[in-house]
C-alpha positions as CSV (number, residue, x, y, z in Angstrom):
1,M,18.0,-15.6,110.3
2,K,18.9,-12.3,110.1
3,A,18.6,-12.2,106.0
4,K,15.3,-13.9,106.8
5,R,13.5,-11.4,109.3
6,G,14.9,-8.2,107.4
7,G,13.1,-9.1,104.2
8,K,9.8,-9.6,106.1
9,L,10.5,-6.2,107.6
10,K,11.4,-5.1,104.4
11,A,8.1,-6.6,102.7
12,A,5.5,-6.0,105.5
13,G,6.9,-1.7,105.0
14,L,6.3,-2.2,101.3
15,I,2.7,-3.4,101.8
16,L,2.4,-0.5,104.4
17,L,3.7,1.7,102.4
18,T,1.1,0.6,99.2
19,L,-2.0,0.5,101.3
20,L,-1.2,4.4,103.5
21,P,-2.7,6.2,100.7
22,V,-6.0,4.4,101.2
23,I,-6.0,4.6,104.7
24,L,-5.4,8.0,104.3
25,L,-8.3,8.5,101.7
26,A,-10.8,6.5,104.0
27,A,-9.8,8.3,107.1
28,G,-10.4,11.9,104.6
29,L,-13.9,9.9,104.1
30,L,-14.5,9.6,107.8
31,I,-13.6,13.1,108.7
32,V,-15.6,14.4,105.9
33,R,-18.8,12.5,106.3
34,A,-18.5,13.3,110.2
35,V,-18.5,17.4,109.8
36,N,-21.2,17.1,106.5
37,N,-23.6,15.4,109.7
38,R,-22.3,17.9,112.2
39,K,-23.7,20.6,109.5
40,I,-27.4,18.9,108.7
41,M,-27.8,18.3,112.5
42,N,-27.4,21.9,113.4
43,A,-29.5,22.4,110.5
44,L,-32.0,20.2,112.1
45,I,-31.5,22.1,116.0
46,D,-32.0,25.4,114.2
47,E,-35.0,23.9,112.8
48,G,-36.4,22.7,116.2
49,V,-36.0,25.4,118.4
50,R,-38.0,27.6,115.5
51,S,-40.9,25.6,115.7
52,A,-40.5,25.4,119.3
53,A,-40.7,30.0,119.1
54,M,-43.3,29.9,116.8
55,R,-45.8,28.4,119.4
56,Y,-44.1,29.5,122.8
57,D,-42.3,32.4,123.8
58,L,-38.8,30.7,124.8
59,T,-35.9,32.7,127.4
60,Q,-32.8,30.7,126.8
61,Q,-31.5,29.7,130.9
62,D,-28.1,30.0,131.8
63,T,-26.6,26.2,131.9
64,G,-23.9,26.8,134.1
65,G,-21.2,24.1,134.7
66,Y,-23.3,22.2,132.3
67,A,-23.1,24.0,128.9
68,E,-20.0,21.7,127.7
69,M,-19.2,18.1,129.9
70,H,-16.5,15.9,128.9
71,I,-18.1,12.2,129.2
72,G,-15.1,9.9,128.7
73,R,-12.3,10.4,126.7
74,M,-13.5,10.8,123.4
75,T,-17.4,12.2,123.8
76,K,-18.3,15.6,124.7
77,V,-22.0,16.9,125.2
78,R,-22.8,20.5,125.1
79,T,-26.9,21.4,126.6
80,A,-29.3,24.7,125.8
81,Q,-32.4,24.9,127.8
82,Y,-34.9,27.8,127.4
83,R,-38.2,28.4,129.5
84,A,-40.9,28.0,127.5
85,A,-43.8,30.5,128.9
86,G,-46.7,28.7,129.6
87,F,-45.3,25.4,129.2
88,G,-42.5,24.7,130.7
89,N,-38.9,23.5,129.9
90,L,-37.0,22.7,126.5
91,S,-33.3,20.9,126.5
92,V,-31.1,20.2,123.8
93,A,-28.8,18.1,124.1
94,V,-25.3,17.6,121.6
95,R,-23.8,14.4,122.4
96,D,-20.3,14.0,120.1
97,S,-18.1,11.3,119.8
98,G,-16.3,11.9,116.8
99,L,-17.4,9.8,113.8
100,R,-21.6,9.7,116.1
101,Q,-23.3,12.6,117.0
102,T,-26.5,12.3,118.6
103,V,-29.0,15.6,119.2
104,T,-31.8,15.1,121.8
105,F,-34.5,17.3,122.5
106,T,-36.9,17.0,126.0
107,F,-40.3,18.8,126.4
108,T,-40.5,19.0,129.9
109,P,-45.0,20.3,130.3
110,L,-44.9,21.6,133.4
111,E,-47.5,23.9,133.0
112,K,-49.6,21.8,130.3
113,N,-51.2,18.2,130.4
114,M,-48.8,17.1,128.4
115,P,-46.4,13.7,128.1
116,L,-43.3,14.6,128.4
117,C,-41.5,14.1,124.8
118,R,-38.3,12.9,123.8
119,L,-37.1,13.3,120.3
120,E,-33.7,11.9,119.6
121,Q,-31.7,12.0,116.1
122,S,-28.3,10.5,115.5
123,Y,-26.3,10.7,112.7
124,F,-23.0,8.0,112.6
125,M,-21.2,7.8,108.9
126,W,-23.9,6.3,106.0
127,T,-26.8,5.8,108.7
128,R,-30.2,7.9,110.5
129,E,-31.2,7.0,113.3
130,T,-34.2,8.7,115.0
131,A,-36.4,7.9,118.3
132,A,-39.8,9.4,119.5
133,E,-40.7,8.6,123.0
134,F,-43.8,10.7,125.2
135,Y,-44.1,9.8,128.6
136,D,-47.0,9.8,130.9
137,L,-46.1,12.1,133.5
138,V,-49.6,13.5,134.5
139,G,-51.7,12.9,137.4
140,D,-55.2,11.8,135.1
141,T,-53.8,10.3,131.6
142,A,-57.9,9.3,131.1
143,S,-59.0,12.6,130.6
144,P,-60.5,12.9,127.0
145,D,-57.9,15.9,126.2
146,Y,-55.6,13.7,127.5
147,Q,-56.4,10.7,125.2
148,R,-56.9,13.0,122.2
149,V,-53.5,13.9,122.8
150,T,-51.7,10.4,123.0
151,G,-53.9,9.4,120.5
152,S,-52.6,12.1,117.9
153,L,-49.1,11.1,118.7
154,R,-50.2,7.2,118.1
155,N,-51.6,8.0,114.7
156,A,-48.1,10.2,114.1
157,A,-46.2,7.4,114.5
158,Q,-48.3,4.8,112.8
159,F,-47.8,7.2,109.9
160,F,-43.9,5.8,109.6
161,S,-44.6,2.3,110.4
162,G,-43.4,1.4,107.1
163,E,-39.9,3.0,107.6
164,P,-37.0,0.4,109.2
165,D,-37.4,-0.2,112.9
166,A,-34.0,0.4,114.8
167,G,-35.2,-1.9,117.2
168,A,-35.4,-0.5,121.4
169,E,-34.1,-2.5,123.9
170,P,-37.0,-2.9,126.8
171,H,-36.3,-0.9,130.1
172,W,-38.1,-0.6,133.3
173,Y,-39.7,2.9,132.1
174,D,-41.5,1.1,128.7
175,S,-45.1,1.3,131.1
176,Y,-44.7,5.0,131.1
177,L,-45.0,5.4,127.3
178,S,-47.5,6.5,125.2
179,A,-46.7,6.6,121.8
180,S,-43.0,5.9,120.5
181,V,-41.2,5.2,117.2
182,Y,-37.8,4.0,116.2
183,K,-36.8,3.9,112.9
184,K,-32.8,3.7,111.2
185,L,-32.7,5.0,107.6
186,K,-30.0,5.8,105.1
187,S,-27.7,8.7,104.2
188,K,-29.1,8.6,101.5
189,D,-33.1,9.2,103.1
190,E,-32.1,12.1,104.8
191,E,-35.1,14.6,103.8
192,R,-37.2,11.1,105.0
193,S,-35.7,10.8,108.4
194,R,-35.2,14.7,109.1
195,E,-39.7,15.0,108.2
196,M,-39.8,12.2,110.8
197,F,-37.9,14.4,113.6
198,L,-40.0,17.4,112.8
199,S,-43.0,15.9,111.9
200,M,-43.5,14.0,115.2
201,L,-42.4,17.3,117.1
202,E,-45.0,19.5,115.5
203,V,-47.7,17.3,115.8
204,Y,-46.8,17.4,119.6
205,L,-46.9,21.6,119.8
206,E,-50.0,21.5,118.3
207,E,-51.5,19.4,120.1
208,S,-49.8,21.2,123.6
209,V,-50.9,24.9,121.9
210,R,-54.9,23.5,121.8
211,Q,-54.3,22.2,125.7
212,E,-55.4,24.3,128.2
213,K,-53.2,25.9,131.3
214,S,-53.3,23.7,133.8
215,K,-54.7,23.8,137.1
216,P,-52.3,25.1,140.1
217,E,-53.5,21.3,142.0
218,E,-52.8,19.8,138.4
219,A,-49.2,21.3,137.9
220,A,-48.2,20.5,141.1
221,R,-49.3,17.1,140.9
222,Q,-47.5,16.8,137.1
223,L,-44.3,18.3,138.8
224,E,-44.3,15.8,141.9
225,I,-44.5,13.0,139.1
226,T,-42.0,14.2,137.3
227,Q,-39.2,14.7,139.6
228,N,-39.8,11.1,140.7
229,F,-39.7,10.1,137.3
230,A,-36.1,11.7,137.1
231,E,-34.7,10.4,140.2
232,S,-36.2,7.0,139.5
233,L,-33.7,7.5,136.5
234,L,-30.9,7.3,139.2
235,E,-31.9,4.3,141.2
236,K,-33.3,2.2,138.4
237,G,-30.6,3.3,134.9
238,S,-31.0,4.1,132.0
239,P,-28.6,4.0,129.0
240,S,-28.2,8.1,129.8
241,A,-28.3,8.1,133.0
242,D,-25.8,5.8,133.7
243,L,-23.2,7.2,131.5
244,L,-23.6,10.2,133.2
245,R,-23.5,9.1,136.7
246,E,-20.3,7.5,135.6
247,A,-18.6,10.7,135.0
248,L,-20.0,13.6,136.6
249,G,-21.1,11.4,139.9
250,E,-24.4,10.9,141.3
251,A,-24.8,14.2,142.7
252,R,-23.9,16.4,139.9
253,T,-26.3,13.8,137.9
254,R,-29.0,14.8,139.9
255,D,-28.5,18.4,139.7
256,F,-28.1,18.3,135.9
257,F,-31.5,16.7,135.7
258,R,-33.2,18.8,138.2
259,R,-31.8,21.7,136.3
260,V,-31.3,21.6,132.9
261,L,-32.4,18.4,131.3
262,F,-36.1,18.1,132.7
263,G,-35.8,21.9,134.5
264,T,-37.8,21.2,137.4
265,D,-36.0,22.9,139.5
266,A,-35.1,26.3,136.8
267,C,-38.6,26.1,135.6
268,Q,-40.9,25.9,137.7
269,P,-44.8,26.4,136.8
270,D,-45.9,30.5,137.2
271,A,-48.2,28.9,139.8
272,Q,-45.2,27.9,142.2
273,Q,-43.0,30.4,141.5
274,T,-42.6,33.1,144.4
275,N,-41.8,36.7,143.8
276,T,-38.3,37.7,145.2
């Protein structure tokens, strides 16, 4: 029996030695791909922020203890926040889970009658997922100017209708969406994926520039709706809110939403700021 067991162990060892180079090669390829994806993602972030800076005067804000957060054992989230003069808040969040990297741009228009914009690009090995969501968080969604904006965003989304759908699970907040895009491409279609992200961003920013600055009462109403929406994300849940709440607790997640992600505390509309 001992001889048989020893033979089996020896055979298993030989198989492992045979497979070891293949395993190491595969691991090396995965690491190289992840590193390459990070470089591509960082270039996209630079392009996105630069595009916003061409339209608005951006001032980077101090995100304090939210600059880098550890969400679980393998996931890190880094954030940057900008005050866009005459517009509102821009937050950029990068989630790195080793082999998967995701960047999310959130534009919160506190001084323009525009939908809130969430753009996300996810990199996982040889796949790319792009999501664009535009939320009606304004007091008057029926105004001609606002209808023109949402119409432009829907037309831009339709331009990519031929690309493979990523599929999106239904959520309670879908009723707020005026336009959305969810696509999944291969890394060989990197340029098309990048084009999708930046095109939706360009259309949104161009439409925002055309919009007049909100009146004080309009800005106050938009701020209230945005704050209520952020609170509802905590109460009713969302994938990101649930993940953050589990890692940070409800109080810190609420603070992060208000101070950084949506900037409703750190970036109040000019008309509502008080002199200090």
